[in-house]
PDB file with one MODEL, atoms N, CA, C and O in Angstrom:
MODEL        1
ATOM      1  N   UNK A   1     -35.935-213.443  71.284  1.00  0.00           N
ATOM      2  CA  UNK A   1     -35.626-212.146  70.709  1.00  0.00           C
ATOM      3  C   UNK A   1     -35.023-211.252  71.791  1.00  0.00           C
ATOM      4  O   UNK A   1     -35.512-211.222  72.920  1.00  0.00           O
ATOM      5  N   UNK A   2     -33.979-210.536  71.453  1.00  0.00           N
ATOM      6  CA  UNK A   2     -33.292-209.657  72.398  1.00  0.00           C
ATOM      7  C   UNK A   2     -34.121-208.415  72.693  1.00  0.00           C
ATOM      8  O   UNK A   2     -34.894-207.942  71.861  1.00  0.00           O
ATOM      9  N   UNK A   3     -33.935-207.907  73.898  1.00  0.00           N
ATOM     10  CA  UNK A   3     -34.624-206.678  74.285  1.00  0.00           C
ATOM     11  C   UNK A   3     -34.132-205.494  73.465  1.00  0.00           C
ATOM     12  O   UNK A   3     -32.956-205.408  73.111  1.00  0.00           O
ATOM     13  N   UNK A   4     -35.046-204.594  73.175  1.00  0.00           N
ATOM     14  CA  UNK A   4     -34.724-203.334  72.512  1.00  0.00           C
ATOM     15  C   UNK A   4     -34.539-202.294  73.617  1.00  0.00           C
ATOM     16  O   UNK A   4     -35.454-202.039  74.399  1.00  0.00           O
ATOM     17  N   UNK A   5     -33.344-201.697  73.672  1.00  0.00           N
ATOM     18  CA  UNK A   5     -32.978-200.784  74.745  1.00  0.00           C
ATOM     19  C   UNK A   5     -32.948-199.341  74.247  1.00  0.00           C
ATOM     20  O   UNK A   5     -32.344-199.045  73.216  1.00  0.00           O
ATOM     21  N   UNK A   6     -33.603-198.450  74.985  1.00  0.00           N
ATOM     22  CA  UNK A   6     -33.525-197.012  74.706  1.00  0.00           C
ATOM     23  C   UNK A   6     -32.438-196.420  75.594  1.00  0.00           C
ATOM     24  O   UNK A   6     -32.451-196.615  76.810  1.00  0.00           O
ATOM     25  N   UNK A   7     -31.505-195.705  74.997  1.00  0.00           N
ATOM     26  CA  UNK A   7     -30.493-194.977  75.766  1.00  0.00           C
ATOM     27  C   UNK A   7     -30.916-193.511  75.748  1.00  0.00           C
ATOM     28  O   UNK A   7     -30.813-192.832  74.726  1.00  0.00           O
ATOM     29  N   UNK A   8     -31.394-193.036  76.902  1.00  0.00           N
ATOM     30  CA  UNK A   8     -31.833-191.645  76.990  1.00  0.00           C
ATOM     31  C   UNK A   8     -30.618-190.747  77.150  1.00  0.00           C
ATOM     32  O   UNK A   8     -29.809-190.930  78.060  1.00  0.00           O
ATOM     33  N   UNK A   9     -30.500-189.777  76.257  1.00  0.00           N
ATOM     34  CA  UNK A   9     -29.357-188.875  76.265  1.00  0.00           C
ATOM     35  C   UNK A   9     -29.789-187.491  75.837  1.00  0.00           C
ATOM     36  O   UNK A   9     -30.825-187.320  75.193  1.00  0.00           O
ATOM     37  N   UNK A  10     -28.990-186.506  76.198  1.00  0.00           N
ATOM     38  CA  UNK A  10     -29.308-185.132  75.806  1.00  0.00           C
ATOM     39  C   UNK A  10     -30.237-184.479  76.805  1.00  0.00           C
ATOM     40  O   UNK A  10     -29.800-184.021  77.860  1.00  0.00           O
ATOM     41  N   UNK A  11     -31.507-184.436  76.481  1.00  0.00           N
ATOM     42  CA  UNK A  11     -32.487-183.828  77.370  1.00  0.00           C
ATOM     43  C   UNK A  11     -32.459-182.309  77.324  1.00  0.00           C
ATOM     44  O   UNK A  11     -31.934-181.708  76.386  1.00  0.00           O
ATOM     45  N   UNK A  12     -33.034-181.702  78.355  1.00  0.00           N
ATOM     46  CA  UNK A  12     -33.189-180.246  78.361  1.00  0.00           C
ATOM     47  C   UNK A  12     -32.424-179.548  79.481  1.00  0.00           C
ATOM     48  O   UNK A  12     -32.519-178.327  79.615  1.00  0.00           O
ATOM     49  N   UNK A  13     -31.680-180.282  80.277  1.00  0.00           N
ATOM     50  CA  UNK A  13     -30.973-179.646  81.397  1.00  0.00           C
ATOM     51  C   UNK A  13     -29.750-178.877  80.904  1.00  0.00           C
ATOM     52  O   UNK A  13     -29.360-178.974  79.740  1.00  0.00           O
ATOM     53  N   UNK A  14     -29.162-178.120  81.808  1.00  0.00           N
ATOM     54  CA  UNK A  14     -27.947-177.368  81.489  1.00  0.00           C
ATOM     55  C   UNK A  14     -26.777-178.299  81.184  1.00  0.00           C
ATOM     56  O   UNK A  14     -25.763-177.864  80.639  1.00  0.00           O
ATOM     57  N   UNK A  15     -26.914-179.567  81.530  1.00  0.00           N
ATOM     58  CA  UNK A  15     -25.857-180.552  81.306  1.00  0.00           C
ATOM     59  C   UNK A  15     -26.098-181.383  80.046  1.00  0.00           C
ATOM     60  O   UNK A  15     -25.597-182.502  79.934  1.00  0.00           O
ATOM     61  N   UNK A  16     -26.850-180.848  79.117  1.00  0.00           N
ATOM     62  CA  UNK A  16     -27.194-181.553  77.880  1.00  0.00           C
ATOM     63  C   UNK A  16     -25.963-182.067  77.127  1.00  0.00           C
ATOM     64  O   UNK A  16     -25.932-183.230  76.724  1.00  0.00           O
ATOM     65  N   UNK A  17     -24.958-181.222  76.934  1.00  0.00           N
ATOM     66  CA  UNK A  17     -23.778-181.627  76.162  1.00  0.00           C
ATOM     67  C   UNK A  17     -23.045-182.791  76.818  1.00  0.00           C
ATOM     68  O   UNK A  17     -22.601-183.712  76.133  1.00  0.00           O
ATOM     69  N   UNK A  18     -22.919-182.753  78.138  1.00  0.00           N
ATOM     70  CA  UNK A  18     -22.273-183.850  78.862  1.00  0.00           C
ATOM     71  C   UNK A  18     -23.078-185.128  78.672  1.00  0.00           C
ATOM     72  O   UNK A  18     -22.511-186.198  78.455  1.00  0.00           O
ATOM     73  N   UNK A  19     -24.391-185.016  78.752  1.00  0.00           N
ATOM     74  CA  UNK A  19     -25.265-186.167  78.581  1.00  0.00           C
ATOM     75  C   UNK A  19     -25.162-186.759  77.176  1.00  0.00           C
ATOM     76  O   UNK A  19     -25.180-187.979  77.012  1.00  0.00           O
ATOM     77  N   UNK A  20     -25.055-185.907  76.174  1.00  0.00           N
ATOM     78  CA  UNK A  20     -24.903-186.408  74.802  1.00  0.00           C
ATOM     79  C   UNK A  20     -23.627-187.232  74.670  1.00  0.00           C
ATOM     80  O   UNK A  20     -23.624-188.275  74.016  1.00  0.00           O
ATOM     81  N   UNK A  21     -22.541-186.765  75.291  1.00  0.00           N
ATOM     82  CA  UNK A  21     -21.280-187.505  75.257  1.00  0.00           C
ATOM     83  C   UNK A  21     -21.372-188.808  76.042  1.00  0.00           C
ATOM     84  O   UNK A  21     -20.921-189.851  75.569  1.00  0.00           O
ATOM     85  N   UNK A  22     -21.951-188.755  77.236  1.00  0.00           N
ATOM     86  CA  UNK A  22     -22.111-189.958  78.054  1.00  0.00           C
ATOM     87  C   UNK A  22     -22.979-190.980  77.337  1.00  0.00           C
ATOM     88  O   UNK A  22     -22.650-192.165  77.279  1.00  0.00           O
ATOM     89  N   UNK A  23     -24.084-190.505  76.796  1.00  0.00           N
ATOM     90  CA  UNK A  23     -25.004-191.392  76.094  1.00  0.00           C
ATOM     91  C   UNK A  23     -24.372-192.047  74.886  1.00  0.00           C
ATOM     92  O   UNK A  23     -24.614-193.225  74.619  1.00  0.00           O
ATOM     93  N   UNK A  24     -23.563-191.298  74.150  1.00  0.00           N
ATOM     94  CA  UNK A  24     -22.880-191.859  72.981  1.00  0.00           C
ATOM     95  C   UNK A  24     -21.918-192.964  73.400  1.00  0.00           C
ATOM     96  O   UNK A  24     -21.805-193.981  72.716  1.00  0.00           O
ATOM     97  N   UNK A  25     -21.223-192.771  74.521  1.00  0.00           N
ATOM     98  CA  UNK A  25     -20.299-193.793  75.019  1.00  0.00           C
ATOM     99  C   UNK A  25     -21.056-195.040  75.464  1.00  0.00           C
ATOM    100  O   UNK A  25     -20.638-196.159  75.165  1.00  0.00           O
ATOM    101  N   UNK A  26     -22.163-194.856  76.174  1.00  0.00           N
ATOM    102  CA  UNK A  26     -22.988-195.986  76.611  1.00  0.00           C
ATOM    103  C   UNK A  26     -23.532-196.733  75.399  1.00  0.00           C
ATOM    104  O   UNK A  26     -23.478-197.961  75.342  1.00  0.00           O
ATOM    105  N   UNK A  27     -24.052-195.993  74.442  1.00  0.00           N
ATOM    106  CA  UNK A  27     -24.611-196.584  73.228  1.00  0.00           C
ATOM    107  C   UNK A  27     -23.564-197.426  72.503  1.00  0.00           C
ATOM    108  O   UNK A  27     -23.845-198.552  72.091  1.00  0.00           O
ATOM    109  N   UNK A  28     -22.363-196.884  72.349  1.00  0.00           N
ATOM    110  CA  UNK A  28     -21.287-197.612  71.666  1.00  0.00           C
ATOM    111  C   UNK A  28     -20.938-198.893  72.413  1.00  0.00           C
ATOM    112  O   UNK A  28     -20.760-199.944  71.798  1.00  0.00           O
ATOM    113  N   UNK A  29     -20.841-198.810  73.732  1.00  0.00           N
ATOM    114  CA  UNK A  29     -20.514-199.991  74.523  1.00  0.00           C
ATOM    115  C   UNK A  29     -21.576-201.069  74.432  1.00  0.00           C
ATOM    116  O   UNK A  29     -21.254-202.249  74.294  1.00  0.00           O
ATOM    117  N   UNK A  30     -22.836-200.676  74.508  1.00  0.00           N
ATOM    118  CA  UNK A  30     -23.923-201.647  74.403  1.00  0.00           C
ATOM    119  C   UNK A  30     -23.929-202.309  73.032  1.00  0.00           C
ATOM    120  O   UNK A  30     -24.082-203.526  72.925  1.00  0.00           O
ATOM    121  N   UNK A  31     -23.767-201.524  72.005  1.00  0.00           N
ATOM    122  CA  UNK A  31     -23.768-202.067  70.644  1.00  0.00           C
ATOM    123  C   UNK A  31     -22.577-202.995  70.414  1.00  0.00           C
ATOM    124  O   UNK A  31     -22.711-204.020  69.747  1.00  0.00           O
ATOM    125  N   UNK A  32     -21.416-202.641  70.963  1.00  0.00           N
ATOM    126  CA  UNK A  32     -20.248-203.517  70.854  1.00  0.00           C
ATOM    127  C   UNK A  32     -20.521-204.862  71.507  1.00  0.00           C
ATOM    128  O   UNK A  32     -19.988-205.888  71.084  1.00  0.00           O
ATOM    129  N   UNK A  33     -21.353-204.849  72.537  1.00  0.00           N
ATOM    130  CA  UNK A  33     -21.723-206.074  73.236  1.00  0.00           C
ATOM    131  C   UNK A  33     -22.880-206.812  72.589  1.00  0.00           C
ATOM    132  O   UNK A  33     -23.374-207.794  73.143  1.00  0.00           O
ATOM    133  N   UNK A  34     -23.315-206.358  71.431  1.00  0.00           N
ATOM    134  CA  UNK A  34     -24.385-207.030  70.710  1.00  0.00           C
ATOM    135  C   UNK A  34     -25.785-206.676  71.172  1.00  0.00           C
ATOM    136  O   UNK A  34     -26.743-207.371  70.834  1.00  0.00           O
ATOM    137  N   UNK A  35     -25.915-205.610  71.934  1.00  0.00           N
ATOM    138  CA  UNK A  35     -27.218-205.179  72.444  1.00  0.00           C
ATOM    139  C   UNK A  35     -27.916-204.303  71.403  1.00  0.00           C
ATOM    140  O   UNK A  35     -27.290-203.465  70.754  1.00  0.00           O
ATOM    141  N   UNK A  36     -29.225-204.515  71.260  1.00  0.00           N
ATOM    142  CA  UNK A  36     -30.043-203.718  70.334  1.00  0.00           C
ATOM    143  C   UNK A  36     -30.395-202.397  71.023  1.00  0.00           C
ATOM    144  O   UNK A  36     -31.485-202.245  71.575  1.00  0.00           O
ATOM    145  N   UNK A  37     -29.454-201.442  70.982  1.00  0.00           N
ATOM    146  CA  UNK A  37     -29.608-200.165  71.687  1.00  0.00           C
ATOM    147  C   UNK A  37     -29.798-199.022  70.700  1.00  0.00           C
ATOM    148  O   UNK A  37     -29.210-199.005  69.618  1.00  0.00           O
ATOM    149  N   UNK A  38     -30.644-198.055  71.104  1.00  0.00           N
ATOM    150  CA  UNK A  38     -30.988-196.927  70.233  1.00  0.00           C
ATOM    151  C   UNK A  38     -30.962-195.629  71.031  1.00  0.00           C
ATOM    152  O   UNK A  38     -31.434-195.602  72.168  1.00  0.00           O
ATOM    153  N   UNK A  39     -30.421-194.548  70.460  1.00  0.00           N
ATOM    154  CA  UNK A  39     -30.423-193.265  71.159  1.00  0.00           C
ATOM    155  C   UNK A  39     -31.815-192.634  71.140  1.00  0.00           C
ATOM    156  O   UNK A  39     -32.507-192.652  70.122  1.00  0.00           O
ATOM    157  N   UNK A  40     -32.207-192.083  72.275  1.00  0.00           N
ATOM    158  CA  UNK A  40     -33.488-191.379  72.372  1.00  0.00           C
ATOM    159  C   UNK A  40     -33.244-190.089  73.154  1.00  0.00           C
ATOM    160  O   UNK A  40     -32.799-190.125  74.302  1.00  0.00           O
ATOM    161  N   UNK A  41     -33.534-188.968  72.537  1.00  0.00           N
ATOM    162  CA  UNK A  41     -33.370-187.667  73.183  1.00  0.00           C
ATOM    163  C   UNK A  41     -34.747-187.178  73.632  1.00  0.00           C
ATOM    164  O   UNK A  41     -35.596-186.882  72.791  1.00  0.00           O
ATOM    165  N   UNK A  42     -34.982-187.089  74.949  1.00  0.00           N
ATOM    166  CA  UNK A  42     -36.279-186.632  75.449  1.00  0.00           C
ATOM    167  C   UNK A  42     -36.664-185.229  74.986  1.00  0.00           C
ATOM    168  O   UNK A  42     -37.829-184.845  75.088  1.00  0.00           O
ATOM    169  N   UNK A  43     -35.710-184.468  74.485  1.00  0.00           N
ATOM    170  CA  UNK A  43     -36.024-183.151  73.927  1.00  0.00           C
ATOM    171  C   UNK A  43     -36.789-183.306  72.618  1.00  0.00           C
ATOM    172  O   UNK A  43     -37.508-182.397  72.203  1.00  0.00           O
ATOM    173  N   UNK A  44     -36.633-184.461  71.966  1.00  0.00           N
ATOM    174  CA  UNK A  44     -37.253-184.697  70.660  1.00  0.00           C
ATOM    175  C   UNK A  44     -38.333-185.774  70.673  1.00  0.00           C
ATOM    176  O   UNK A  44     -39.177-185.816  69.778  1.00  0.00           O
ATOM    177  N   UNK A  45     -38.312-186.647  71.687  1.00  0.00           N
ATOM    178  CA  UNK A  45     -39.227-187.790  71.748  1.00  0.00           C
ATOM    179  C   UNK A  45     -39.920-187.799  73.107  1.00  0.00           C
ATOM    180  O   UNK A  45     -39.279-187.576  74.134  1.00  0.00           O
ATOM    181  N   UNK A  46     -41.220-188.056  73.115  1.00  0.00           N
ATOM    182  CA  UNK A  46     -41.977-188.176  74.362  1.00  0.00           C
ATOM    183  C   UNK A  46     -41.646-189.525  74.997  1.00  0.00           C
ATOM    184  O   UNK A  46     -42.045-190.569  74.481  1.00  0.00           O
ATOM    185  N   UNK A  47     -40.918-189.506  76.114  1.00  0.00           N
ATOM    186  CA  UNK A  47     -40.488-190.761  76.728  1.00  0.00           C
ATOM    187  C   UNK A  47     -41.660-191.600  77.228  1.00  0.00           C
ATOM    188  O   UNK A  47     -41.497-192.797  77.463  1.00  0.00           O
ATOM    189  N   UNK A  48     -42.821-191.008  77.393  1.00  0.00           N
ATOM    190  CA  UNK A  48     -44.005-191.776  77.783  1.00  0.00           C
ATOM    191  C   UNK A  48     -44.418-192.740  76.676  1.00  0.00           C
ATOM    192  O   UNK A  48     -45.216-193.647  76.912  1.00  0.00           O
ATOM    193  N   UNK A  49     -43.886-192.555  75.478  1.00  0.00           N
ATOM    194  CA  UNK A  49     -44.230-193.398  74.332  1.00  0.00           C
ATOM    195  C   UNK A  49     -43.215-194.518  74.080  1.00  0.00           C
ATOM    196  O   UNK A  49     -43.358-195.263  73.110  1.00  0.00           O
ATOM    197  N   UNK A  50     -42.204-194.648  74.926  1.00  0.00           N
ATOM    198  CA  UNK A  50     -41.150-195.640  74.681  1.00  0.00           C
ATOM    199  C   UNK A  50     -41.692-197.060  74.574  1.00  0.00           C
ATOM    200  O   UNK A  50     -41.276-197.814  73.694  1.00  0.00           O
ATOM    201  N   UNK A  51     -42.598-197.429  75.444  1.00  0.00           N
ATOM    202  CA  UNK A  51     -43.161-198.782  75.396  1.00  0.00           C
ATOM    203  C   UNK A  51     -43.900-199.001  74.079  1.00  0.00           C
ATOM    204  O   UNK A  51     -43.762-200.052  73.453  1.00  0.00           O
ATOM    205  N   UNK A  52     -44.675-198.019  73.665  1.00  0.00           N
ATOM    206  CA  UNK A  52     -45.407-198.117  72.396  1.00  0.00           C
ATOM    207  C   UNK A  52     -44.449-198.181  71.210  1.00  0.00           C
ATOM    208  O   UNK A  52     -44.802-198.699  70.150  1.00  0.00           O
ATOM    209  N   UNK A  53     -43.235-197.653  71.389  1.00  0.00           N
ATOM    210  CA  UNK A  53     -42.226-197.673  70.331  1.00  0.00           C
ATOM    211  C   UNK A  53     -41.445-198.992  70.311  1.00  0.00           C
ATOM    212  O   UNK A  53     -40.537-199.165  69.498  1.00  0.00           O
ATOM    213  N   UNK A  54     -41.794-199.909  71.197  1.00  0.00           N
ATOM    214  CA  UNK A  54     -41.182-201.234  71.191  1.00  0.00           C
ATOM    215  C   UNK A  54     -39.984-201.417  72.105  1.00  0.00           C
ATOM    216  O   UNK A  54     -39.304-202.441  72.030  1.00  0.00           O
ATOM    217  N   UNK A  55     -39.710-200.443  72.970  1.00  0.00           N
ATOM    218  CA  UNK A  55     -38.577-200.579  73.888  1.00  0.00           C
ATOM    219  C   UNK A  55     -38.994-201.375  75.120  1.00  0.00           C
ATOM    220  O   UNK A  55     -40.060-201.146  75.690  1.00  0.00           O
ATOM    221  N   UNK A  56     -38.130-202.321  75.524  1.00  0.00           N
ATOM    222  CA  UNK A  56     -38.387-203.107  76.730  1.00  0.00           C
ATOM    223  C   UNK A  56     -37.623-202.573  77.939  1.00  0.00           C
ATOM    224  O   UNK A  56     -38.056-202.741  79.079  1.00  0.00           O
ATOM    225  N   UNK A  57     -36.483-201.926  77.683  1.00  0.00           N
ATOM    226  CA  UNK A  57     -35.650-201.418  78.772  1.00  0.00           C
ATOM    227  C   UNK A  57     -35.111-200.039  78.411  1.00  0.00           C
ATOM    228  O   UNK A  57     -35.055-199.654  77.243  1.00  0.00           O
ATOM    229  N   UNK A  58     -34.710-199.297  79.466  1.00  0.00           N
ATOM    230  CA  UNK A  58     -34.183-197.946  79.273  1.00  0.00           C
ATOM    231  C   UNK A  58     -32.903-197.790  80.091  1.00  0.00           C
ATOM    232  O   UNK A  58     -32.845-198.187  81.255  1.00  0.00           O
ATOM    233  N   UNK A  59     -31.885-197.211  79.470  1.00  0.00           N
ATOM    234  CA  UNK A  59     -30.665-196.814  80.176  1.00  0.00           C
ATOM    235  C   UNK A  59     -30.683-195.292  80.218  1.00  0.00           C
ATOM    236  O   UNK A  59     -30.679-194.637  79.176  1.00  0.00           O
ATOM    237  N   UNK A  60     -30.703-194.735  81.416  1.00  0.00           N
ATOM    238  CA  UNK A  60     -30.779-193.282  81.560  1.00  0.00           C
ATOM    239  C   UNK A  60     -29.367-192.700  81.623  1.00  0.00           C
ATOM    240  O   UNK A  60     -28.645-192.900  82.599  1.00  0.00           O
ATOM    241  N   UNK A  61     -28.990-191.982  80.577  1.00  0.00           N
ATOM    242  CA  UNK A  61     -27.690-191.307  80.528  1.00  0.00           C
ATOM    243  C   UNK A  61     -27.893-189.796  80.569  1.00  0.00           C
ATOM    244  O   UNK A  61     -27.078-189.031  80.053  1.00  0.00           O
ATOM    245  N   UNK A  62     -28.989-189.383  81.188  1.00  0.00           N
ATOM    246  CA  UNK A  62     -29.289-187.958  81.328  1.00  0.00           C
ATOM    247  C   UNK A  62     -28.614-187.429  82.582  1.00  0.00           C
ATOM    248  O   UNK A  62     -28.511-188.140  83.582  1.00  0.00           O
ATOM    249  N   UNK A  63     -28.158-186.201  82.535  1.00  0.00           N
ATOM    250  CA  UNK A  63     -27.528-185.553  83.685  1.00  0.00           C
ATOM    251  C   UNK A  63     -28.409-184.392  84.131  1.00  0.00           C
ATOM    252  O   UNK A  63     -29.111-183.784  83.323  1.00  0.00           O
ATOM    253  N   UNK A  64     -28.363-184.094  85.424  1.00  0.00           N
ATOM    254  CA  UNK A  64     -29.123-182.964  85.937  1.00  0.00           C
ATOM    255  C   UNK A  64     -30.606-183.265  86.078  1.00  0.00           C
ATOM    256  O   UNK A  64     -31.016-184.417  86.210  1.00  0.00           O
ATOM    257  N   UNK A  65     -31.401-182.197  86.045  1.00  0.00           N
ATOM    258  CA  UNK A  65     -32.847-182.301  86.231  1.00  0.00           C
ATOM    259  C   UNK A  65     -33.462-183.264  85.219  1.00  0.00           C
ATOM    260  O   UNK A  65     -33.166-183.206  84.025  1.00  0.00           O
ATOM    261  N   UNK A  66     -34.311-184.137  85.713  1.00  0.00           N
ATOM    262  CA  UNK A  66     -34.985-185.108  84.859  1.00  0.00           C
ATOM    263  C   UNK A  66     -34.299-186.455  84.851  1.00  0.00           C
ATOM    264  O   UNK A  66     -34.967-187.489  84.872  1.00  0.00           O
ATOM    265  N   UNK A  67     -32.985-186.465  84.822  1.00  0.00           N
ATOM    266  CA  UNK A  67     -32.254-187.723  84.763  1.00  0.00           C
ATOM    267  C   UNK A  67     -31.721-188.191  86.093  1.00  0.00           C
ATOM    268  O   UNK A  67     -31.615-189.393  86.337  1.00  0.00           O
ATOM    269  N   UNK A  68     -31.383-187.251  86.957  1.00  0.00           N
ATOM    270  CA  UNK A  68     -30.767-187.618  88.230  1.00  0.00           C
ATOM    271  C   UNK A  68     -31.634-187.282  89.439  1.00  0.00           C
ATOM    272  O   UNK A  68     -31.189-187.424  90.578  1.00  0.00           O
ATOM    273  N   UNK A  69     -32.850-186.844  89.206  1.00  0.00           N
ATOM    274  CA  UNK A  69     -33.695-186.437  90.335  1.00  0.00           C
ATOM    275  C   UNK A  69     -34.883-187.361  90.572  1.00  0.00           C
ATOM    276  O   UNK A  69     -35.743-187.063  91.400  1.00  0.00           O
ATOM    277  N   UNK A  70     -34.939-188.482  89.852  1.00  0.00           N
ATOM    278  CA  UNK A  70     -36.010-189.453  90.052  1.00  0.00           C
ATOM    279  C   UNK A  70     -37.249-189.221  89.208  1.00  0.00           C
ATOM    280  O   UNK A  70     -38.184-190.020  89.265  1.00  0.00           O
ATOM    281  N   UNK A  71     -37.282-188.158  88.432  1.00  0.00           N
ATOM    282  CA  UNK A  71     -38.458-187.857  87.617  1.00  0.00           C
ATOM    283  C   UNK A  71     -38.757-188.987  86.640  1.00  0.00           C
ATOM    284  O   UNK A  71     -39.878-189.496  86.610  1.00  0.00           O
ATOM    285  N   UNK A  72     -37.781-189.380  85.851  1.00  0.00           N
ATOM    286  CA  UNK A  72     -38.004-190.451  84.872  1.00  0.00           C
ATOM    287  C   UNK A  72     -38.217-191.793  85.550  1.00  0.00           C
ATOM    288  O   UNK A  72     -39.059-192.580  85.118  1.00  0.00           O
ATOM    289  N   UNK A  73     -37.463-192.058  86.605  1.00  0.00           N
ATOM    290  CA  UNK A  73     -37.616-193.319  87.311  1.00  0.00           C
ATOM    291  C   UNK A  73     -39.022-193.454  87.876  1.00  0.00           C
ATOM    292  O   UNK A  73     -39.545-194.563  87.984  1.00  0.00           O
ATOM    293  N   UNK A  74     -39.632-192.342  88.234  1.00  0.00           N
ATOM    294  CA  UNK A  74     -40.980-192.348  88.778  1.00  0.00           C
ATOM    295  C   UNK A  74     -42.050-192.692  87.757  1.00  0.00           C
ATOM    296  O   UNK A  74     -43.192-192.971  88.123  1.00  0.00           O
ATOM    297  N   UNK A  75     -41.692-192.675  86.482  1.00  0.00           N
ATOM    298  CA  UNK A  75     -42.658-193.006  85.433  1.00  0.00           C
ATOM    299  C   UNK A  75     -42.873-194.507  85.303  1.00  0.00           C
ATOM    300  O   UNK A  75     -43.871-194.945  84.730  1.00  0.00           O
ATOM    301  N   UNK A  76     -41.943-195.298  85.831  1.00  0.00           N
ATOM    302  CA  UNK A  76     -42.003-196.756  85.664  1.00  0.00           C
ATOM    303  C   UNK A  76     -43.144-197.364  86.432  1.00  0.00           C
ATOM    304  O   UNK A  76     -43.334-198.579  86.397  1.00  0.00           O
TER     305      UNK A  76
ENDMDL
END
């Protein structure tokens, strides 16, 4: 069975709009490649619950605070 991938996009930083666009591009590319990828916006979903939601891997497409400062990476 293929891994279920969460693409983190949006978020709460000032760069939210850029992240939404980046995440949409990543999501489209992964899906075109046959990857089981799903958009997840940390503004709406508690990322601490990703494993419980069945995700095996995460692609971080967040910009600014939270996505580029090691905060999310530190949760692993």
